[in-house]
N, C-alpha and C positions, 0 to 999 in steps of 0.2 A: 050564216056561212053557207057558201054554195055546196050543193050535194056532192059534186065531184071532188071537191077539195077535202070534204070530210072523209069520203071514201079513200082518198090517197093517204091521209093521215092514219087512218085505221090499219091500212095495209103496211104502212111504214112501222107502226108500232108492233104489228104482228111479226115483221121480219126481224126487228131488233130483239123481240122476245125469243125468237128462235135461235138467234145468235147467242143470247145470253144463256139459254138452256144448253146449247152445245158446248159453251165454254165451261159450264159447271159439270158437264158429263165427262170431263177429262181430268185425270189425276196424275201426280208424281209418286212413284213408289220406290223405296230404297231397299237395299239388301247388303248382306255381308256373307262372303264365303270363306271358310276356314278349313285348314287341314285337319282331318279327323285324328291323325296321329299326334301332331304337335300343337294343335290349337292356334297355330299362326294363320294370319290372313293369307289367302292364296291368290297371287296375281295372275293376270292373263288367262282367266277362265271364261270361256265363251258361253254366254246363257241366252237361251231363246225361250220367249212366252208366246203362246198362241191363243188368241181369242176364240173360245169354243163355238160360239154362234156364228161369227163372221169368218173365222179361219184366218184372220189377219195375224202376221208374225212380227215380233220385234226382237231384235238381238242387240245385246251390249256385251262388253267385256270388263272384267274386274280390274280396278286400279292397283297400284303397287301394294296398297295395305288390304287389299281383298274386298273393298266396297264396290258397289255398282248402283246404277240409277236409271230407271225408265221414266221418261218425261211424256206428258200428254197422252196418257194411256186411258182409253175409254173405259167406262165402268162395264163390268161384266164378269163372267167366269173365265179363268185362264188355266192352261196347263204350262208347267215349267219344266224345262229339259236342259241338262248340261250337255253342250255340244263337243267340248274339248275331249278328244279321244283318249287322252292319257288317264282319264278318271273313270271309275266304275259308273255304269248308267245311273243317273239321278233324275228321278221324274216325280212330280207332285202337283196337285190342283190347289188353286186358291181363288178368291173372289174380291174384286175391288168395288166398293160402293161409296155413296157420298159420306157415309159414316164409318167406313172401314178402310184403312190403308194398311195393308199387311206389312210386317217387318219380315223380309225374306231372308232370314239368317239360317244357313245350313252348312253342314260339313260335307267334304268330298274326300274320297280315298283313291290313291293312285291304283291303277291296275297295271298288270304286266302283260304287255302285248306280245312279248317274244315267246311266252310259254303258256299263258292261260287265257288267250283271247281268240281262240279258234272259232271263227263264224259267229262272233258276238252280234247278236241281233239288236243290242241296245236295250232290251227288256230284261234279260237274264243271261248267265254264262252258258256257253255251249255245252251240250250233254257230254261230249267226249273229253273235253278239257277238264270238266268237273270230275269225270270218271278217272282220268289220269292222275289228278290231285289226290283223290282218295287212294289210289294204288301207292302212290309215293308215301303218303302218310301211314299205310299199312306197313311198309318196309321200315320207315322211320320208327314207328311204334315197336316193331319187332326187335330192332337194334336196341332201343331203350330197355326193353324187357330182358333181353339177353344179358346186357351189361348189369342190370338190376339183379338179375338172378346170380350172376357171377359174384357181385359184391356181397350178397346175402350169404352165400356159401363161404366167402372169405371172412365174413363177420362171425359166423358160427365157429370157424376155426379159431378166430381170435378170442372168443369168449371161452372156448375150451381151454386154450392155451393159458389165459388169465387165471381160470379157475385152478388148473393143474399146478401153476407156479406157486400158489399160496400154500399148497400141501406138499410141494416137492422138497422142501427143507427136512421133512420128516423121513424121507426115504434114505436108506443106507446104501451107499455105493459099494459094489464089490471091490475087494482088495486083490492085488496081484499076489499070487503064491508061487514062489520060485520052485517048489517041489512038483508043481503040476504045469510047468511051462510048456505050452505047445510049440510045435515047429511051425514057423511062418515063413512063407515066400513073399518077398516084397517085389512087385513088378512095376517097372518104370517104362511105360510106353512112350517112345519119342519118335519125332520126325523132323529133321533139320532144326534142332534146338541149339544152335551154336552159342547162343548167349547165356543159356542157363543149365546146360547139360552137366558141366563140372559141379555146379552148386548142389543140385539134387542128389547126385551120386554120393558126394561127400557127406550130406546130411543124413542120408540113409545109412551109410557105413558108420556113422557116429552114434547110431541108435545104442541106448543104454538097455540092451537086451543080450541074454546069453549068446555068445557068438556061434555056439554050436547048435543053436536052436533057431537060426534064421538064415535065409538065402536070398540073395539079390539077383534078380533078372533084369538086365537092361534090354528092353525089346526095342531094337533100333531099326527103323525103316528109312533112315536118312540116305539121301542121295548126293549130299555135299560134303564138305570137310568135317561136318559134325561127327560122322562115323569114325574118323581118325581121332578126334578129341575124346570120344567116348572110349574107343580102344585103349588109348593111353591111360586114361583114368582108371578104367577097369583093371588094367594090368597093374597099376600102382597099388590099387586097393587089395587086389588078389595076393600081391606079394606079402601083404601083412597077415595072410593066413585066413582072410574072410572068404566065406563061400559066396563068389559073385561070378556071373556069366554075362557075357555080351553075346546076345542073340540077334544077329543081323539078317534082315531079309531083303532080297533083291527085287522081290515080287510083292507089291503093296496091296495085294488082294484083300478086301474087307477093311482096309485102313486100320484104325485103332482095334476095332472088334476082331478083325482077321489076325492081328499080331497077338492079342490076348489068347485067342483060341488056338493058334498054332504053337503057343508055348506051353499049353496045358499038359502035354505028355512029358515035359521036362521039369514040371513043378514037383518039388520034394516035400513041401509042407502040406499039412491038412488045412491050413488057412492061408489066404492070398490077400495081401495089403496092396492097394493100388494107389499110386501117386502120378499126377501129371507133372511135366518138367518144371512148372513154375511154382511148386509148392516147397515149403520150407518147414517140415514137421519137426516138432520138439523131440529131443533124445528119448523122453520117456513115453513117447506116443503108444508104442506097443504094450508097455507095462500098463497103461491106463485102460486101453481098449480091450485087451484079450480077456480080462475077468468077466466081461459082459457076455461071453459065450458060455456061461455056466450051465445053460440048459441045451440039450441036444437039437431042439427045434429052432435055435436061433441061427438064421442063415446069413445075416449081415449086421454089422455094427457101422453106422455112418456118424461121422463127426461134423461139427459146424466149421464152415470155411472162416478163416480170418482174413484180414487185408493188410498186406505188407505196405502197400503205397496208397492207402486210403486218401491221405492229405495232400497227394501230389497236385490234384486240380479239382476243379468243380466236377469235371466229368467222372473222376474216380470217386469223389464223395457221393454222388448220386448213384453210382454203381453199387457202392458199399450199402447205401440206404436201401436200395431195392433187394440186394442179396440178403441183407439182415431180415427182411420181411419174410423171404422164403425160408431161411434157415431157423427163424424163431417160430413164426406162426404156422406156416404150412407144414414144416417137418414137425415141429412141436405140437401143433394143434391136432394134426392128424394122429400123432402118436398117442396123444392124451385121449383122443376120441376112439382109438383102436382101429382106425382106418388104415388102408395101404399107403406106404410111403415109398420113397424111391432112393436107391443108391445114386449119388450124385456124380458117378464117373471117376471120383478121386477122393482122397481123404477118408477112406473106409476100408473095412476088411470083410472078405467074403469066407465062408466056409466051403472048401472045395467041393465037398459032397452036395451042397446046395446048388452050385453052378452046374454040376454034371446032372443032377435030378431035374433041373429046370429045362434042360436041353442045350446047355452051353451057350457060348457067345454066338449071336447071329448078326450078321452085317447087312440085312435088308432094310435097316432104318439108319439115320445119322445119330440117333440117341440110343446106342446099344445098352446104355446103363439103365435107362427108363424101361425098355423092352424087357430085359432080363429080369429087372426088379418085379415087374408084374407077373410074369411067367412063374417066377419063384413063389410069390405070395399066393398065387392061385393054386400052387401045389401044397400049400399049407405051411410054408416056412414063415417064421417070424422075423421081423426087421426091428433092430433097436436103434434108436437115435439118441445121441450123446450131445446135448447142447453145450454142456460144460467142457467138453474136449474140443479144443480148437486146433485146426490145421491151417496155418497162415499160407496166403497164396498171393500172387501178383495180379492186379487188376489191369485191364487194357488201358493204355494211356492215349491212344488215338481213336477218333471217331471210326476210322476204317477197320481198326482191329475190333472195336466193340460191335460194329455191324456184322463183321464175319462171325463173331461168337453168337450173337442174337440170331442170325440167319440159321446157323446149325441148330440151335436149340429150338427155335420156332418151327422149322421144317421137320426136324426129328419128331417133335411132339405130335405134329399132324400125321406123320407117317405111323406112329405107335397107335394113334387113335383108330386109324383105318385098320391096322393090324389086329388090334386087341378088343375093340368095342363088343364084338359078338361074343367073344370068349368070356369077357367080363359079365356079360348079361346072362349067359347060359350056364356057366360053371356052377355046379351044385354046391350048397353049403356056404355060399358067400351071403352075408347080410345085406338087406336092402340098402342101409346107410352106406356100406362099403361100395356097393354098386354105384349109387348116385355120386359119392365123392370120387370114386375111381374114374368114372366117366368124366366128371367135371375136371379132374386132375389131368387127364389125357387130352381133354378139350380145351385146356386153359389158353394155349397159344391162339386159339381162334378168336379170342377177345379183341385182338387187334384188327380182325376183319370188321367187327361190329364197331369199333371206335372209328376206323377210317370211313366206313359206310355212313355212320351216323353224321360225321363231321361233313361229309360231302352232301348228304341229304338236307342238312340245315340250310343250304343255299336255296334250293327250290321251295322248302318249307317256309322260308321268309316271304317268297313271292305268293305262296298259297294263302298265307296270313293276310297278305294285302288284297288278294283277289277274291277270296271266298270267306265272307264273314260267317256263314253257316258252319264252316269247318274249323273255326278258331278254337272251339272247345277242346279239340283233339290235341292241338299244339300245347295246351296247358299241361298235358301228361309229361312234357319235358322236364318237369320238376323232379321226376324220377331219377334223372341224371344228377341232380343236386343231392338226393337222398343217397344214391350210390357212392357219391364222392364222400359223404359223411361217414358211411360205413367203412370205406377204404381208409379214411383217416384214423378211425378207431383201430383198424387192422395194423396200420403202420406205426401208430403211437406205442402199441406194446412191443414193437420190434426196435423202436428208436433207442439206440445204444449211446447216445450223446446226452442223456438226461444228467441233471445235476440236482443238488438239493433245493436249488431255486426252481421250483416247479413252474412258476409263472414264466420265467426266462427260458426254461427248457421247452415250454410249449410254444412260445413265440419262435424259437429257432427251428422247432419241429415243423411248425406251419409253413415257414419259409421253405425249408428243405422238402417238405411234402409237395408243395405246388411246383417247386423247381423240378422235382422228380416227375411229377405228372405232365408237366410241359414238354420235357424231353421224351417221355414215353409216347405222347402224342406225336412228336416230330419223327419218331422211329416207326410210327404205325404204317407208313407206306411201305418201307423196305420189309418190315416184319410180315405184313399182309402178303406181299409177293412171295415170301418164304413159305407161309402157311398154305397158300393156294398151290404152289409147287408140290408140297407134301401130299395134299389131298388129290392132286391130279396124277401122283405117281411119277412126276418128272424127277429123274435121278440126277445127282450131282456128286462131285467128289467131296470127301471130308476135308474141308478147309479149316485147318486148326488155327487157333488164335495166336498171332505173333506175340512172342514174349520179349521183353527188353531188358530185364534185370535192372530196372531203374526204380529207385524208391523215392526220390524227391527231385524237385527242380534243380537244374544245374548239371544233372547226370545224364542229360539227353545224348543219345547216340543214334546214329543212322541204323535202321534196321532193314536189311536187304529183303526180309520177309514180308514186311509191311507194305504191299503194293498199293499205290494211291493213283487213281485215275477218275476222271469225270464219267459218270454212267447216266444212262437214261432215267434211273431212279433218282439221281441228284438233280437232274433237270425237273423232274416231276416235283420233287420237294421245293424247288425254287418257285415253280408256277403256284403251288398251294400256298407258299408263303406269301406271294403277291395277292392271290384271290382272297384269302382269309384277311389279310391286312386291309386291302381295299373295302371289303364288305364290312369290316368292324367300323372303319372310318366313316363309311357312307351311311350305315345305320345310325352311328353316333350322331352325326350331322342331321339326320332325319328325325332323331328324337326317340327311336325305337331301340332301346338299350338292352332288351331282354337277353339276346344272344351275344351281345358285344364282349362280355368277359370270355366266354367260350371261344369265340373267334380270335380274340387277341392272344389267348393261350396257344391256339393252333398256330397262329402266325408266328408267335415267338418260338414255338417248338420246332417248326419246319425251318425257320430262319436260322436257328442255333445250329441244327444239324447240317444244314446246307453250307453256312459260312464256316463252321468248323472244318467241314470237308475241303472247302476252297482254300482255307488257310493252310491246311496240311499239305495239299497239292502244291501251292506256291512254295512252301518251305522246302518240300522234297526237290523241287526243280532248280533251287539256288545253287 
C-alpha cells in the first residue's frame, strides 16, 4: 500500500474517532419541578443551567406536567438556576458524567413580589423586606398573646363559676320581712321611648310592694310626643294614690347620667331601683331583691337580664347567647372569686348613700354605670349579684339597633379604662387579683382591636409564609388562637341555657350556636374597633340609646322612627373585608394551603352577615 494512502486512512480513522468521542461526551438529562405547597407539577417554569468551565448556558421551560428535558448536554459540572421571577431564588450544582445522569427533581415556592421582593438579588431576600416581615410578625404575635391572655382570664372566671355553682345550693337566700320594709325609689330614665313608655310605667306601678314604701320617678328627657304619653300615664297612675312623679328636662345635659344625677335631690327612698324603658320586671322584684341589703356595706344588688324576644330571630338568639355569658360567667365568676363586678345600668338597686359616697353620677363617659360601679367598690362598698333573680328585657331586633348598643358599650368601656386604670392600680387595700381582673374588665372592649388587627395581619402573614422559609416557625404560634377558642367554648358552655338532659344533643346545639356567635362577633369587630379607638382618643359623642320596638315575635314588626338606617363608611369597609377574606380563603384553598382557610371563611361570613343584614334593613325601610 502506498505510503500516502496509508497516511490518509490513518488520518480518517483519527477524525472518525474524534467524532465518536464527541458524540459520547453529550448527554440528555431530565427533571421535574413541583410546587412545594401542593406537590403538583409546575408548568412554565424557566430553568437555566450553566457549564462551569466553559460558561455555556442552556435554557428550557417545564411542560404542562412540570417536566423538562435538556438534550445534547456536554459532560461537566453545572449550576442550575430558576429564572422565572414568580418563585423564590432556586440555585444548586450538579455534574453530568458518562456514568451519572442526574434526575433533577426539585420544588419551588411562590414569592410575593408586591410586598416582600424589594431589591431581590436572586441570592437572598432583601434586608429591609425581611425586617419588615419580622415587624409584622411581632404585631401578629402580640395580637395572639393579648387574645390568649383574655381567654385565660375568662377561663378562670368560668372555672370559679362552675365550682361555686356546685356549692350554691347549700346557701340560704334571705327572706323578705314586711316589718323591715325599706323605702325604695324606682327611677325610669327615658328619652323618646314612644313604643315602650306605657308598658314599663304600668309594670312598675303593679309591683307587689307596700304602696307607702316606694316612689316612682319617670325621668323624661323626651323631645317628641313621648312626653305627652308619659304625662298621661303618670297622671292616670297618680290618681290611684301611688307616689309617682314625671320629671321632665328640656336640657339633656349628661344624657342618662345627667337625668339620674339631677333627680337625686327629689329621691325620697334610701334605695334606688333603676330600669331602662325596655324592661318588664316581675311584680315581686323588690321583695326578692331588698333582703340582700341585710349588711350596711352592700351598695348594689344586680340581677340577671332575661330576654323577652330571644326567639325572634337568629340575631336575637346570638345576642342572648352572648349576654348569658356575661351574666353567668363574668358577673357570677367575679362574684365567686370576690372580684369587682359592675352595675349593668338597669335591673338593679343602689343604696343611695353608696351613690353619694362614691361621688354621684358622672357623665364624662358613655357607660356611667361601669364608672360609678368601680368608684363605689374602690371606696369599699360591696356589690351583690343575684343570678337567680331575672329582670326580662327586650333585645335589639335590627342590626342598626344592635350596632348602636355595641358602639355605646365598647366606647364607654374604653373611656372608663382611661379614666380609672391609674386609680385602680394605686388605690390602697385592693388585692392584686382584683387589680388584674379589674383592669381586664375595663380593658375588655379592646379585644375587638386585637381581633380586627389579627385578621388583617393574617393577609401579609400568608405572604411572609410564602416568602421567608426561615420565619415559618413563628407562624406556628397561630395555634394559640385555637387554644383561645377552646377556652372560650368552655366559658360559654357553662353559660349555655338551652341545655337539656340529652347532653350530646345539647353540646351539638351549643357548638353550632357558639360558632355562629363567634362569626357575628368577628363581623362586628370593625365597627366595635372604631368605637373603642374613639374612646381611647377622647372623641366625644352623644348618648345614642338603643331603639326599642315592643316586638316579641315575628309578625309584630312595626316601623320604628328612632331606628335610623343608612349606609355608612363602616358598612362599606365591612363589604370590602367580606370580599377580601372571601377571595383569600378561596385562593388559598385552591392553592392547597388550608391552614388559615377556616378563620378567613368565618371572617368572610361574619362581615357578609353584618353587611347584608344592614343592606336588607335599608331596603326594607325605603319601601
